[in-house]
C-alpha positions, 0 to 999 in steps of 0.5 A: 500499500503506498500513501500518496503524494498528498497524505505525504504533504498533509502528514508534513503539513500536519506536523507544522501546524502541531510545532508551530501553531502555539495555539494561534492560526497558521496561514496556510502561506507560511506551511507552504513555504516551508515545505516547498509546494506551492500555497493552492495544492497545499489550501486544496489539502487542508480543505479535504482535512478541515472536510475530518475535523482534524483542524479548523481555519479562522479567517481573517487577518490573523486567520489560518489554521489549528490542530481540532485535538491533539497531535496523539490523538490524530492517527496516520489512518485518520489522515490518508484516509482524510486524503485517499480515502478508505485504506484498502489493502488485500485487495483480490484482483480476481473481483470484488466479494461474491462476484469473484467464482471462486469466493466461496473456496478461496485460500487466500482470502482470510489472510488478506483481510488479516494483512488488511486488517493489521495494516489497519491496525499499524495506520491507526496505532501512529500519531502524528505525535511521531511525526513532529519535533522536525519543523520546531521553530528556533 
């Protein structure tokens, strides 16, 4: 399972926010400059994150983004699913579920399901605070 470029950017952006907000909003242009990405691209990513209630935004001259909860409560699974949709691994290439002609006697389905659940649990166990601290202001 690959993590998309957008999800990696979201992780970096949220880690920056976790380390630098000090309960003050951080403008997306500041984060974009730090990450070396376009402001428009990062703004679209943060809009998706905001829809998942991991951050909230304030408008106006002192506006920007703030984390909606503590970094240790935001998981890698939360971030990736906010950007890319459900994390699905171990998907059978022969067809989904009962559409597959081998579904009833499939030899690998249980193992694929186990891989899927273990991957989700791993993603759930990794939290934003594990990624932060690299952007601390001097």
